[in-house]
N, C-alpha and C positions, 0 to 999 in steps of 0.2 A: 233084368237080363240084358246083356250087351247084344246089340244087333250088329253082326259082322256084314260088311259089304261083300259083294260078289268077288271083288278084287282081293279082299283080305282072305276069303275062303280059298280062292284059287292059290294064293301064295302059301297057304298052310299045308298044301299037299304037293308032292313031287309031280304027280300027273297034272295037277292044276298049274304048276309053274310052267310046264311045257305049253299048256293051253294058253296061259296068259302071254307068254312070249310070242305065240303065233298071232294073238289077237292085237297086241299093242305095239309090237316092234318087229316086223318081219325082216327089216333090213339089218345088215351087220352093224352099222353105226347106231341104229336105234337100240338094238339089243345091248350094245356096249354101254349105252347111256342109261339104260334101265337100272334103277336103283334096287339093290337087295333090301329086304325088310330091315335088317340090322346095320346097314351101311349108311354112313353120313352122306347127305346129298352133295357135299363138297369134297368127298374123298377124291384124292388125286388119281387121274386115269390117263392112260396113254391114248393118243388119237389112233383111229383105225389104220391110217397110212403115215408114212414118213413125213414129218413136218419140216418145212424150211424155216418157219418162225415159231418162237416160243411165246412171244408176247407182242402186244401192239401198243404204240403210243400214237394217239390220234390228235393231231393239232387242228382244232376246229376254229376256222376264221368266221366267227358268227356274223351273219348278215349277208354274206356273199361277196367275195373279193372280185375285183375287175380283172378278167383274164387278159385282156389286151393291154393292160398296164403293168402286168407282172410276168407271165410266162408264155404268152401266146402273141408274139409280135405281128402287127398288121400294117405293113408299109402302105397299102392301098388306102387305108383309113386316113393316114397322114396326108396323102396326096389329095384326097377328096375332102379334107377337113373344112367344115363350114357349109358344104353343099347339102341340098335337100336329098333325103332318101328317095331313090326311084320309086315311082308309084307301083311298079310291078312287085317290088319287095314289100311295100306297105300292105298290099292286099293279102300277103301271107301271114301277117301278124294278127294276134288276137285283138278284138275290138278295143279293149282298154289300152293295150300297148300301142295300137295304131293311133289312138287319140292323143297319147302322151309323147309319142316319138317326135323328136325335133330333128335338127340337122346332124349330119355326120360329125363325129367327134374323134379325131385322131389323137392317139396318146401323146402327151407332151413329154414323155419319158423315153430315153434312149435305151436300146437293147444292144447287147454285145455278146459275141460267142465266147463261151467260157470253158476252161478245162481242155483236156485232150479230145473230148467228144465234140467240142464246139457247140454245146447246148446254148441256145439263146436265152438270156436272163436279163430282166430289166435292171436299170441302174438303181431302182428302189431296193434291191436286195444284194448289196455288194458283198456281204459276208456269206450269205447262203450261196452266192455264185461261186465261191471258192470250193464248194462241194458239188459242183455241177455234175461231175462224173459219178456221183452216187444217186442222182435223181432220175426217176422214171416219170416223165411228164405226160399225163393223159389229157389231151386237148379236145376230146370229143364226148365229154360227159353230157348226158341228157336227163332232165327231170320230168316231172309230170304236171305240177301245178305251180305257177309262178308266184308263190307266196311263202312266207317264212315258216309258219307252223307246219303245213303239209311238206315243205321241203326238208325241214329238220326231222320230222317223223320218218319220212321216206329214207333219208340218209342214215338215221340211227336205227330204225326199227323195220325197214323194208316195206312199210305201208304208209301212205300219205294221210289216211283218215282214221283207220281203225286201230284200237289198242293192240299192239303186238310186242313180244319180247324184243329187247334191243340186242344189238350185235354182241355187246359185252355179256349179256345174260346167256346167249346161246353158247358162248365160249366157256363160261363157267359150268353150264349144264353139261356140255360135252367133255370138258377136261377136268372139272373140279378145281379146287383151290390149291396152289402150290404152297402157300403160306398158311400156317395155323394161327398166326398172330395178326394178320392184316387182311382186309377184304380183298377178294380177287378182282374186283371191278371198282375202280375209283374214278370219280369225275372231279377235276380241279377247275372250278369256275369262279373267278373273282367277281365281286360287285354284283351279286344277285344271280337270278336265274335267266336262262334264255327263253325265247318264245316256246310254248309247249311245255315249259318247265320240267318237272320230274318225269314226265312221259318220255323224255328223250333217253332216260336210262332205266325205264321200267322193266320189270320181269313179266308184266301183264298176267296171263293165266298160268305162268310157271310159278313155283314156290318163291316166296319172298327172299329166300337166301340168295337168289341169283340176281337181285336188283343191285344197281350201282349205288355206291356210297358217295354222296355229294359233299365236297369240302370247299368252303369259300376261302381261297388263298390270298385274299387281300390283306388279312391279318397276318401277324408274324408269330413264330414259335408256338408255344403251347396254346395260344388263343385260336389256332386253326381248328381244333376240334374241341368245342365247348364241353366243360365238365369231364374231360378225359381223365384228370387226376383229382383226388380228394385229399387235401392236407389235414382235414379234421377226422379222418378215419384211417386207422392202421390197416396195412395190407392183410394181416391175418384175420382181423375182424371183418373186413370187406369180403375176403374169400369165404368165410363162414356164412355171411349173409347171402352171397351168391349161391352157395351150395344148398342152403335151405330153400331159397326161392326156386332153384332148379329142381330140387327134389319134389317140391309141390307141383311144379309144372309137369315133370315127368309122370307123376302119379295121375295128374289130370289128363295127360296125353294117352296113357294106357286105356283110359275109359272112352277115349275118342280117337281111335286109330285112323290115320290118314288125314288128320286135320293139319293141312299144310301151314296155315297161319300160325297155329300154336307151335309147330315144329320150327318155323322160321323165328319166332319170338325166342324160343329156347336157345337156338343157335346164336342169335344176335346178342343176347345177354352174355353168353360165354365169350364170344368174340370181343365184346366191349371190355370185358375184364382183362383179357389178355393184351388188348391194344394199349393198355395204360403204359406199358414199357416199350413195346415194339412201335406203337404209333408215335410216341414222344421221340424216339430215336430216329424214325424215318423222316420226321418233319423238322428235325434239329439240324439246321444248315451250318451251325457253328463248327462242326467237326470237319467240314470240307476245307481242303487247302485253299490258301488265298488266291492262287492263280486260277483255280476252278471258279471261285466266286467272282473273280474279275472277268472271266470269260463270259459268264452268264449275265452279269450285271446286277446291281442292287435295285431291281425294279420289280413290279408285280409279275410281269411276264418272265423275267429272269428267274425269280424264285419259283414260279409255277413250273417251268420246264426242268429246273434242277430237282425239285421235289419229284417230278415225273421219273427222272432217271433213278433217283434213290428208291422209289417204289418198284420200278422195273427190276432192279438188281436184288430186291427183297422178295421177288416171286409174285408180284401182282400181275395178273394176266392181261388186263385191258385198262389202259389209262387214257382218259380223254381230257385234253387240255383246251378249254375254251379261251379264246381271246376276248374276254369280257362278255357281259350280258348287254341287253338292250340293242342288239344288232349294230355294233360299232362299224362293221364293214358295209352297212347298208347305206351307201353314199348316194342318195338321191340328190343331194346338194353339196356344193363345195368339195367335190371329190378330189381335186388336186391337192388342196390343203389337207384334207382328212386322210387320204391314202399315204401321204408323206409321213404323217404322224403315226399311222397304224403300222406301216412297214418299219419305221424307225423303232417302234416299240418291240417288234417281233423279230426283225432280221438277226440281230446279234444273239438273242437267246436260242433261236432255231439252229443257227450255225454252231453255237456252243454245244447244243445237244448232239448234233451229228458228229462233231469232233470228239466229244466225250464218249459217246457210245462206241465209236470206232477205236479209240485208244484203249478202251476196256475190253475189246473183243466182243462187244455185245451187238454191234450193228448188224452183223451177219445173221443173227437170229432174232432181231427186233425189227418189226415192220413199222416204219414211221409213215404216217399219212398226213398230208397237208391239204386243206381245202375248206370250202363252206358248203352251204345247202343249195347254192345256185351261183350264177355269175352275173355280169352286168351287160347292158346293151352297148352296141357300138355307136349309138346316137345319144345326144343329150336328152335328158328329160325336160320337157317344157316347164319352166318355172317363171315366176313373176320377175325375178331379178336375174338377168343374164350373167351377172358377175359371179353368181353362186351356182353354176351349172353342175349337174351330177349325171349319173347313169341309172337307168331303171333296172328292174329285175329281168333276168334272162336265163331261161332253162333249155334253150335249143342248141347249146354248144358252149360249155364252160370247161374250166381246167382244174385238175387236182394234180398232185404229185405224190409219189411214194419213194421210199428209200429203204435199203436193207431188206431183211426178211426174204431173201431169195428173188428179188425183182432185178431186172436188168438196168443198171445205172447208166447215166449218160445217154439216155434214149428218149424219144418222143413217140407217142402212139396216138393215132387218129388226127383228124384235121377238120377245121371249119373253113367256110368259103373265105374269099379274100377280104370280105367286110366283117367276118365274124358273126354272121347272122344265123347260120345253121351248119350242122355237121355234114360234111361231104365225104368223109372217109372214116371207116371203122367206128361207128357209134357205140357208146358204152352206156348202159343203163346202171342204175344203182344196184339192181339185182345181179348184173354181171360183175360189178365191183365186189359185192358181198360174196358171190360164188368164188371169186378169185381169192379173196381174203381167207375164207374158210379152207380153201384148197391149200394155201400156204401154211395154215395151222394144222393140216393133216386130216381134213374132212372132205367128203363128197357132199356138196350142199344139198343134193337130192336125197341123201340117206340120213342126214342129221335131222330127225323129226321129233316132235313132242305130241303125244296123244292128248287131245282136249276136245270135249264136246263131240265125241264119236268121229273125230277127224284127225289125221296126222298133219300137223302144221310144220312148216319149215320157214327159215328166215327169208328165203327167196320165193316163197309161195309156189307158183307153178312156172316160174320164169328163171332166167339166169343162165349164163354160160361162163366158163373159165376163159380168161383172156390169156391164152398160152403165149402169145407173142411178146408179152412183157416179162415173162418169167425167165430167170437165168438157167 
């Protein structure tokens, strides 16, 4: 005899449905996100409030880019270059940072005002600088732990240590999937995985259908998704095989109602079958005009961001583009040489993406986010070879920028002190950033909750505020 859970029993009666709604989703957004028994967990839904953005492209500079060399100029650092950090400032540092902090290191790169807004941008980003009037630069980001794994998890999942659903998972949970043939949450990460690996795009305690789909974009064409197509099996035969397998899975599922792992497996098999045509098309760049290919460039990052645009226009909700694995922006040593290479790799494709989205009328409802999990120190990190100096981890004031999706272009928000050591104006936490992102996607971050282990969880936990001043 089948044993029905209390939830299943409540769902089977109209009175029980009302009781269930009051128990697991008292808020408007929570009730909207609750799934009917016969509804697909990825059925497309409208957000509770008018949304300024329909999709997000997150450009993740893995390892932590140096803010004072890119988008937060510090003339005082250049004036004091080579001098010792004042003892009064050293005392405020964490012990490990105090031990490793060397002399003040002014940026060797020049800044110039760009666009009608006069936004200051480093010479390292000459192409992105042409889009200065689209950028909203936040110079007062603050982290929690000055290390990569907790920084990545906090940025992606809202918690630096515990397993929590990622931002992309929350968006799929709240909005469903716009495409029937592609995943709604895709992670484009060439050359392996970042620190914390797949936990960066996990659905955690949510159903597995909300987890991100990782694709290594170092390969080309059909090799991007292994085994996507089968030349030795005809489509009709494969469809019959899938139908038989799904029939057995569905029969198995009816005996085990509420088994989210099984439901996710059933959905994944069907999606994989449909992706054979849609996925091949989305990743096939040969159909792009030559001038578009030239804009992005025939490089790993160029292909990465062009694929991101193609996924965005095909209904993918959240696309995260990593600039490599292995923390390439983690420049503890040889930062001048390395950051020149990194910005050379990313400047042209990012500018091409912004131009492409704008020309297609997509930038207005696509939120583009640039940044890493932390920033870098305004001092050199003590190393054995002075010729290969770099900057250490820094979480007390770093920079990200956003464009499109209803944010105010050509503006800056927040500020660090004259040495870039700490935030002195309008501090922004990752919870604040997440709250603002959800707001642009049509959600109140306090209301979008998921019931798990007798508690209503949310992306921002018990924190977060919307940064109204950066919104158009």
